[in-house]
Structures are given as structure tokens and as C-alpha cells.
N, C-alpha and C positions, 0 to 999 in steps of 0.2 A: 331422275335418271340416273344425275350424280350423284346420288348418297345411294342408287344398287349397285353402282356400279363399282365403289369405293369401298360394299360390303361382299362384292366379289372377287375383286382384291384383297383382302384380308387372309391372310393362311388358315390352312386347316389346321386347330388347336392337336397338339401333341399329342399322344394315345400313350401310353407306357406303356410295356411288354411285361405279360406277367413273369417273366425271369430273371428278366434285369435286376428282381433284388436279390433275387435268389445269388447271382448271380455274384453280386455286388457282396454278399452277408461270404459266401465262399470262399472267395477274394481275402477277404478280409479276417478270415480266419483262417487260410492259412499262412497269411503272412506270418501272424498274430502266433504260432507254429514252427512258420521258420526262424522269426526271432527268440524263440525259447526253448528249438535246439543248440540254436546258436549262446545264446546265455550259458545253458547248462553244460557243453564241449566249452567257453572259455572256465567256468569253475570248475571245469576238473581237469582243468590244464591247469591253474593257479594250484588246485591239489596238491597234484602231481608235481609240480616244480616246487612248489615251497620248500622239501628240502633240500634237494639239491642249493636250493639259492641261497639257504639259511648255513649250509656246509658251506660256500663260494665267501658267503660274510664275514663268516669265524677266522678260515683258513688267514685273513687280514689282516687280526685282531693279532695285538696285543697280550700274554698272558695277562697284565694287571687291566686292562681296559676289556678283556673278557669275562674277568674274574669281577670288576665296579659294576658293570652295565647289565652282564645277564646275555644269554647268547641271540637273544631276539631284537639288539640294539646296534645302531650304524658302527663301524670303526670311527672310531674319534681318529685315529691314528693309524691309516694306513701301511702296512708294509708286509712285503713280502722275503720277509725273515725265514717264518716259518716255511713255507714252500720251501726256499731256497737250503737251510738245512735239511730239513726229511729229504728231498733228492739227492744230496750227498754225504749223506747216511746209508744210504739204503741202496747205493748207485744207480738211481732209477733211467738212467741211460741206458743200463745193461739192460737192467729185467724189461725197459719198452722195447730196446731189440727183439728179446726173445721169444717176448708174445708175439710180435706181429710175425716173427721166425715159425712159431709155430703153429700160430691161428691163421695165416697168410699159406702156409705151404698143408693145411689140412682142408683148407678153402676149397684150395683144386684141386689137390687128390679126392677130397669128398664128392665133388662134385663131378667128378671125371668118374671115381668107381659105378657115383649114385646113375649116372649118363648108360653107362656100358649095362650094367643089368638093367636097371628099366627099360633098355633099348631089347632087351630079349627077353621081357616079362611080359610091356606095353605093348615091343610091335611083333618083336619072334613069337608073338604068343605059344612056349612054348609048352610041353606039358605037364601039368604041379604047378601052377604061374599064381595062385593059387591059395594054396598052402604057404609056397616059398614066400610071399608077400605077408602073411600072419607073421611066418617065422620070423619076419624080419621085423614088424611093428613088434612082435615079444623083446626081440634081442635090443629093441630102443628104449623100452622103460623097464629093463634090468636098470636099479640103485647100480652105482658106481662099488657101494660098501659090497655088492657081493659081488662083484668082477676083482674087486683089487688082489685078494690073496692069488687064484689062479693064474693076472697077470704079473703078479711078483716073481713066482716063480717058475714059466715062461721067460720073464726077462733076465732073471740076473745070471743061470747058466751060458745063456746067446751075449751074456756082456753087453748088456741096451739101458742096465740099470743105469739110472742117474744121467742119462743120454736124453737129448731133446728128442731123440729118431723115436727111440720107446714114444714117447711123448704123444709125437707124430704121426705114427701107426697105430697106436692105440687110437685117440681122435677119429683117423681118418675112417674106421673099421664104423666105430660108433656111431660119427655124424650121419654113413654114406648108409646107417639101416632104415632110418627114419628118409632120409635122400633117395633110397629105392624107391620106394610106397611114394613119396610125394609126385615123382616123375611117372613113376609108371601108370601111378593114378591119370596122369597131362597127357600121358601118352597114348590113352588108351581110348581120345576124345579127338585122336588125331584123324584127319580127314584122308581114309582109305581110299578117295583119287587122286591124291595128289601121287601115295605108297604107289597104286597102281601102273600110272604115268610115270613113275620114272623107271620104274623094270620092266614098263614096254620099252624104254628107252637104251635099258643095259647098263643099270644101275645094281653094284653088286649091294652086297651089305655094308659095306666098310663106306664105298659110294652117299645108298642110300644115308647111313647116319652123319657124313662129315660135311656132305652137301646140301638134304633136304631137312633134314629133322633137325640139327644143331640148328641152325638159320634161323628155322618160324619158333623155334623153343628159347632161343633166345632168352628173352624178359625170365622165363620160369627157371631155367638154368643161374638167374643174376639175383633172381631171390631167394634160390641156394644155396648161391657160393655166400650172399651176406650174411646171411643168417648160421651158414657154419663158422665163419669168421667170427661173430656176435656170441653165441654159444660158445666157442673153443677159448676164446677172450674171456670169459667169467669163469669158465673152471679153475674149482681150488684143490679140489680133495684128490683124483689121481696126480693132477702136478705136482702135491705139497708132500706126495708117497715119493714119487719117482724123481723128483729134482731136490737132490739132497743140499747141490752144495751151491754157494751163495752166487757161483758167478752162474746155472742157469733158472735161475728162479724167476716166475713168469710174473709178473704186475699184481695179480691179489694174493700171491705167496709171497712176494715180498710185504705188501703191506702189513701183511697178517700176520708177519713173524717178525719184523721192525718193529709193530707197536710192542708182537709179547718181550722184546731184548730188548727194548730199553724204557726208562720210566720218562714219557713223555705225556707234555702237556696237552691241557683243549683246544688250545689253539696250533698245535702241531699234527695229534689226530686227524683237524677237521682239515690239515694241509693233507692228508696224507690220505683220507678218502676223496680228497678233492682232485689229487693227482691220480686217484686207481681209475676214478668213474670219468672223469675227463676223456681220455683218450677213446674211448667207445661211444663216448657219446660226438665227436666231432667225429670217428668212421660211419655211426648213421646218419649225420647230418650229411655227408656229404655222399651217400650212397642210396638217403631219402626217395631221389625220385628214382631210379632203378626199382626201389621194394614199390613205388606206388606204382609204375609201368606194367612193370609185372607183378601183382596183385590188380589190376583191374584189365591186362589184359584179354580178358574174356575167351570164348570161345576162336578156334582156327576159321571156321567158316563162315 
């Protein structure tokens, strides 16, 4: 009897579920794929970061060190003389100030103009909205070389040549071409129920724009503003044509003109390249959360 009771108390053997092995294999496969994507992104980041790292390393080398050990070696005696000499030779502080004023003004004005245009095309639903959007996109794809002569002959009689105002006006119009298309596309997905409720509450068009549309679209507007700032900062051709005085140079123009006017060694060239790209990189790092929030904002519903 004791033997029978012991046999009855023994737990029943576990039966393996038929899908358990398949679930484990799928989880292992998913982990392998995730790590593969992660390593691929790290490798891509290393490839993209390598040129900047080489420039930064060579910028703090002495010319003798660079000539003896090559561009891929670590600096034996790091120095900031190359950066200081280039900063003083080009008046980099003035060029930096000019780029900040021009890029910041264009970012604000282009975003505001794009918002007003897109409000009429995306929510106002005026007649001929689609041809107007196509027109804006066609204006955006025109190369600067195709519009430089008409802009020059327009700016010269108006007294805008060799002024920052001329560059601000030009880039405001150019950046707002893309901005209008971008914001109008976002506004077309704007919830109609919110607009109808605001109109029932007595909101006029200006109140509807300022109090309803702008607060909800703030992430998209922030993305457009950051893009407009970075694109304007990196522009070289039009500022080179319309800003001929040394005191009006932007950072890309100052870097290019100084490299052409002065006999510079490789270390000084690396220092100039580092100073040219570093402000834009810092700006991007400061506003990367803004870009992430705006891009991942998703649907309004």
C-alpha cells in the first residue's frame, strides 16, 4: 500500500509543448538580427565619424609631426597654435557671428512664411492648391547657378548687394519653398474635428492658426527651423557672390577664401576645416532631441 501511495504522489512527467521550441528559435533569431543591426549601425557610425576624427587629430599636430608620422598617427605634441593662427587670420569670430545672424534670421523667417503659405494651402484649401505646391517644389529644385544672375541684377539697383539682408531675403524664399510643401503636407492630415470645434467656438482664421494649429504643429515647425538653419549655414555659392567684403563673410566663405589667399600647411588646413564644421555639429547635437521628437511625432489622432 505504501508503494502504491508513493507511486500516486510522484508528479506526472512534463509534456513539452509543440510550439515551445519554435518560440525559442524565433526569439534567438530575433536577438541575432537585433545585434546584427546594432553592429551594422556602429560600423556605419565609425565610417562616418572617421573623417571628422582625422581632421580633429591633424588640427592639433605640428607641421613637423604631420610630415614625419603621417595623417593617421596620434599627435606627439598637441598644440592649438594652428587653430589660433587661423582664427586670427580669418577673423573667425566675425564670420561666426555673420553666419549665426543670417542662418538664425532665415530659420525664423522661412518657418513663419512656410507656416502662412501652408495654412492657406493645407487647411484653407484654396483653389489651385496642388499646382501651387508643384510650383513651390519646382522652385526648390532650381540650382543656385541658375538663379544667381537674376538675383544679382535685382539686388544691385536696390542697394542690397554686399549686404547680409540680401542673403537673408534670398534664402528665406528658397527655404520657404520646401517648407511650404512640407508643412502643407502635414496640415492636410490635421484632424478636421478640432478645426470644426474651434470654428464653432468662434475662432477666426488668425486665432485658429495661432491658438490651435501652431501649438499642435510645434514639433514639425521645430524640425523645419533646424533644417533651415543647417542648410543656410552650409550654403557657399550665393554668399560668396553677394558678400564680397571680408567683414560680411560667412563661415564657409571665410574658410574657402582664406585657404586660397594664404599659403597654409596641412595642419592649418585641417584646423580651418575643423572650425568650419564644428559649429554646425554643435548646433545639431544641441537640437537632436528636437529633430527626434518632430520626426517621431506621428499622427495627430
